[in-house]
C-alpha positions in Angstrom: 176.9 39.8 49.0 173.2 39.2 48.6 171.9 35.7 49.3 169.8 34.5 46.4 167.1 33.0 48.7 167.1 35.2 51.8 168.0 38.5 50.3 170.6 41.0 51.7 172.3 40.6 55.0 170.6 42.6 57.7 173.3 45.3 57.9 173.0 45.8 54.1 169.3 46.2 54.2 167.9 49.7 53.3 168.1 52.1 56.2 164.6 53.0 57.6 163.0 56.3 57.0 163.6 58.7 59.9 160.5 60.4 61.2 161.4 64.1 61.1 159.3 67.3 61.2 162.1 69.9 61.6 165.3 69.6 59.6 168.7 70.5 61.1 168.4 73.8 59.2 165.1 74.6 60.9 162.8 73.9 58.0 159.4 72.5 58.8 158.7 69.3 56.9 155.7 66.9 57.0 155.4 63.2 57.7 152.3 61.1 57.1 150.9 59.7 60.3 152.9 62.0 62.6 152.0 65.5 61.4 150.8 67.8 64.1 150.0 71.5 64.4 152.0 73.2 67.1 150.9 76.4 68.8 153.4 79.3 69.2 153.2 78.7 72.9 154.1 75.1 72.6 157.1 75.9 70.3 158.4 78.5 72.6 157.9 76.2 75.6 160.0 73.5 73.9 162.8 76.1 73.3 162.6 77.2 77.0 162.7 73.7 78.3 165.6 72.6 76.2 167.6 75.7 76.9 167.1 75.5 80.7 167.8 71.7 80.7 171.1 72.3 78.8 172.1 74.9 81.4 171.2 72.5 84.2 173.5 69.9 82.6 176.3 72.4 82.0 176.1 73.6 85.6 176.1 70.1 87.1 179.1 69.2 84.9 181.0 72.2 86.2 180.1 71.4 89.8 181.5 67.9 89.4 184.7 69.3 87.9 185.0 71.5 91.0 184.7 68.6 93.3 181.1 69.3 94.4 179.6 66.1 92.9 181.0 62.6 92.9 179.7 62.0 89.3 177.4 63.4 86.7 175.8 61.8 83.6 175.6 64.3 80.9 172.7 64.7 78.4 174.3 67.3 76.1 172.8 66.9 72.6 169.8 64.8 73.8 167.6 67.6 75.0 165.0 67.2 72.2 164.6 63.5 72.8 163.9 64.0 76.4 161.8 67.1 76.3 159.7 65.9 73.4 159.0 62.6 75.0 158.3 64.2 78.4 155.9 66.9 77.1 153.8 64.2 75.4 153.0 62.5 78.7 149.6 62.8 80.4 149.6 63.6 84.1 148.6 60.0 85.0 151.4 58.3 82.9 154.3 56.9 84.8 158.0 57.1 83.9 160.9 54.8 84.7 164.2 56.6 83.9 167.8 55.7 83.7 170.4 58.0 85.4 170.5 60.5 82.5 166.8 61.6 82.1 167.4 65.1 83.7 165.1 66.6 81.0 162.3 64.3 81.8 162.8 65.0 85.5 162.6 68.7 84.8 159.3 68.4 82.9 157.8 66.2 85.7 158.6 68.8 88.3 161.6 67.3 90.0 163.8 70.0 91.6 167.2 69.9 89.9 168.9 70.3 93.3 167.5 66.9 94.2 169.4 65.5 91.2 172.5 67.1 92.5 171.9 65.7 96.0 171.9 62.2 94.6 175.0 62.7 92.5 176.7 64.3 95.5 176.0 61.2 97.6 173.8 62.9 100.1 171.0 60.4 99.3 169.9 57.8 96.8 167.2 59.9 95.3 165.0 62.1 97.5 162.0 62.9 95.3 158.7 61.2 95.8 158.0 59.0 92.7 154.2 59.0 93.4 154.1 62.8 93.5 155.8 63.2 90.1 154.8 59.9 88.5 158.6 59.7 87.9 160.5 56.9 89.5 163.9 57.2 91.1 166.9 56.9 88.9 168.1 53.4 88.1 171.8 52.9 88.0 171.7 49.2 87.1 171.8 49.2 83.3 168.4 48.1 81.9 166.7 47.1 85.1 164.1 49.8 84.9 162.6 48.2 81.8 161.5 45.3 83.9 160.2 47.6 86.6 158.2 49.5 83.9 156.8 46.4 82.4 155.7 45.1 85.8 154.1 48.4 86.6 152.3 48.5 83.3 150.9 45.0 83.9 149.7 46.3 87.2 148.0 49.2 85.5 146.1 46.7 83.3 144.9 44.8 86.4 143.7 48.1 87.9 141.4 48.6 84.9 143.3 51.8 83.8 143.7 50.8 80.2 141.3 51.0 77.3 138.4 52.6 79.2 138.0 55.5 76.8 138.5 58.0 79.6 141.5 60.3 78.7 142.0 61.3 82.3 142.0 57.7 83.5 143.7 55.6 80.9 147.4 55.2 81.7 150.6 54.4 79.8 154.1 53.7 81.2 157.4 54.8 79.7 160.7 52.9 80.1 163.7 55.0 79.2 167.0 53.3 78.3 170.0 53.7 76.0 171.4 51.8 73.1 174.0 50.0 75.3 171.2 48.8 77.6 169.4 47.2 74.6 172.1 44.4 74.7 171.2 43.6 78.3 169.2 40.5 79.2 166.8 42.6 81.4 165.7 44.7 78.4 165.0 41.6 76.3 163.1 39.9 79.1 161.0 43.1 79.5 160.2 42.9 75.8 159.1 39.3 76.2 156.8 40.0 79.1 155.4 43.2 77.6 154.5 41.4 74.4 153.1 38.3 76.1 150.8 40.4 78.3 150.2 43.2 75.9 151.4 45.7 78.5 150.7 49.4 78.0 154.4 50.3 78.0 156.4 52.5 75.6 160.0 51.5 75.4 161.9 54.8 74.7 165.5 54.2 73.6 167.8 57.2 73.2 170.3 55.8 70.7 173.2 58.2 71.3 175.3 55.7 69.4 177.8 55.0 72.1 177.6 52.5 74.9 180.4 54.2 76.9 183.2 53.5 74.4 181.4 50.9 72.2 179.8 52.1 69.0 176.3 50.9 68.3 177.3 49.0 65.1 179.3 46.7 67.3 176.1 45.8 69.2 173.6 45.1 66.4 173.5 44.3 62.7 170.1 45.9 62.2 168.7 49.3 63.2 167.7 49.2 66.8 164.0 49.9 66.3 163.6 46.7 64.3 164.5 44.6 67.4 160.9 44.9 68.6 159.6 43.0 65.5 161.2 39.8 66.8 159.2 40.1 70.0 155.9 40.8 68.1 155.3 44.5 68.6 156.1 47.5 66.4 159.0 49.9 66.5 159.7 53.3 65.0 162.8 55.4 64.5 162.5 59.2 65.1 165.0 62.0 64.7 166.0 62.4 68.4 167.3 65.9 67.7 163.9 67.0 66.5 161.7 67.9 69.4 158.6 68.2 67.3 159.0 64.8 65.7 159.9 63.2 69.1 156.8 64.8 70.7 154.5 63.6 67.8 155.8 60.0 67.8 155.7 59.7 71.5 152.2 61.1 71.8 151.0 58.6 69.2 152.8 55.7 71.0 151.3 56.7 74.4 147.8 57.0 72.9 148.2 53.5 71.4 149.3 52.1 74.8 146.5 53.7 76.7 144.0 52.3 74.3 145.2 48.8 75.1 147.1 48.1 71.9 150.2 47.0 73.8 153.9 47.9 73.8 155.9 49.8 71.2 159.6 50.6 70.8 160.7 54.1 69.9 164.3 54.6 68.8 165.3 58.3 69.2 168.3 58.5 66.9 170.6 61.2 68.5 174.2 61.7 69.5 175.9 61.9 72.9 177.8 65.2 72.5 179.5 65.0 75.9 181.1 62.1 77.8 179.2 59.0 79.1 179.8 60.4 82.6 182.3 62.8 84.0 184.7 59.9 84.6 184.9 59.2 80.8 187.2 60.7 78.2 185.5 60.3 74.8 188.5 61.6 72.9 190.1 58.3 73.4 187.6 56.4 71.3 185.8 58.7 68.9 186.7 61.2 66.2 186.3 64.9 66.7 184.9 65.1 63.1 181.9 63.1 64.2 181.2 65.5 67.0 181.6 68.5 64.7 179.2 66.8 62.2 176.5 66.4 64.9 176.9 70.0 66.2 175.3 71.0 62.9 172.2 69.0 64.0 171.9 70.8 67.4 168.3 70.5 68.7 168.1 73.9 70.2 169.7 75.8 67.3 167.3 74.2 64.7 164.2 75.1 66.8 165.5 78.7 67.3 166.1 79.0 63.5 162.5 77.9 62.9 161.1 80.3 65.5 163.0 83.3 64.2 162.3 82.5 60.5 158.5 82.4 61.3 158.4 85.5 63.5 157.6 83.4 66.6 160.6 84.5 68.7 163.0 87.5 68.8 166.0 88.7 70.7 163.8 89.8 73.6 162.5 86.3 74.0 165.8 84.5 73.8 167.4 87.0 76.2 164.6 86.4 78.6 165.2 82.6 78.5 168.9 83.1 78.8 168.4 85.2 81.9 166.2 82.5 83.4 168.9 80.0 82.6 171.5 82.2 84.4 169.2 82.3 87.4 168.8 78.6 87.4 172.5 78.1 87.2 173.1 80.5 90.2 170.5 78.7 92.3 172.0 75.3 91.5 175.4 76.4 92.6 174.2 78.1 95.8 171.9 75.3 96.9 174.4 72.6 96.0 177.0 74.2 98.3 174.4 74.3 101.0 173.6 70.6 100.8 174.3 68.7 104.1 176.7 65.9 104.4 175.1 62.4 104.2 174.1 60.7 107.4 175.9 57.4 107.7 173.0 56.1 109.8 170.9 56.0 106.7 172.8 52.9 105.7 170.8 51.1 108.3 167.5 53.0 108.4 166.7 53.3 104.6 167.3 49.7 103.5 163.7 48.5 104.3 160.5 50.3 105.0 160.5 48.7 108.5 163.9 48.1 110.0 164.8 44.5 110.7 166.2 43.3 114.0 169.5 42.5 112.3 169.8 46.1 110.9 168.8 47.5 114.2 171.6 45.6 116.0 174.1 46.8 113.4 173.0 50.4 113.8 173.3 50.1 117.6 176.8 48.7 117.2 177.7 51.6 114.8 176.3 54.1 117.3 178.3 52.6 120.1 181.4 52.7 117.9 180.9 56.4 117.1 180.2 57.2 120.8 183.5 55.6 121.8 185.4 58.3 119.9 183.4 61.0 121.6 184.3 59.6 125.0 188.0 59.7 124.1 187.8 63.3 123.1 
């Protein structure tokens, strides 16, 4: 029922227009404000990235099912959101991921085997964030948005925003999911980012499920509109359209680098797999929904566009498939060769400089292990 004074209830308000440049059928469409021209090399590169990242995800899932990983967070169906956002980055931009941004890690040059090493329990993340401008995975839901906002405020104070130098001006990206948008940390990050006009792009992959909770149970308005209450803009993009995701993210990053402050991107997509490999989505969602979203597959729509326009043929897709097979084989081989974790790291990796208390605990542990060696 519409209120005569205040208008329709939020959930009854008209749905926002989705920024889309490539339809599910692979037809190129145009959108004012976000229309870009893409070279054939860019388009084929998007296809290659998404195909290889999907294979990475499938292989890691299979490794977990065979007992080689303790856990794996799947990204199946979200390849376009991650590749589009990552390819829009400048080298100096910095990314704060969740535990699912395997596509962004791929684009930033992180070896997939290092992702396997973390999910196998060998380490807590072994890549150098400074080398890749890609932080370690954050398991605590939403915490990385605060880290990103603080880093962005630091970038401001270093004079790396609004200088007009495209190789110097820096933006920060905070990835999170629709479930995390209900966390206090995310809302606090919005407050600080708005108050200090921080150069941070909040990139939310709305895959519509916070584990088993649908998004409509978390919010009565479209997610992108939440930013309006904090005083900065938001936009919803088709998260299964790699072209639109790239265009929207590029514009948001340029805006942040120029010193115009934060922005929220809602990449509207769907989690085709489970939340993690410990989850069974058949217990809480309908198979009809999954089948519906299969028709919006991000890789299939781009392939249809490439073939229709003579930009790719069987030879190209076969070449990418062979590269994906080689990646899968390497992941299996190198995962099996990973060492067992060293329990002593519990004491040595807590602080940059080990405290006296931790040193004493490590000495006690070493003595305990040595006592068994003496017995045998």
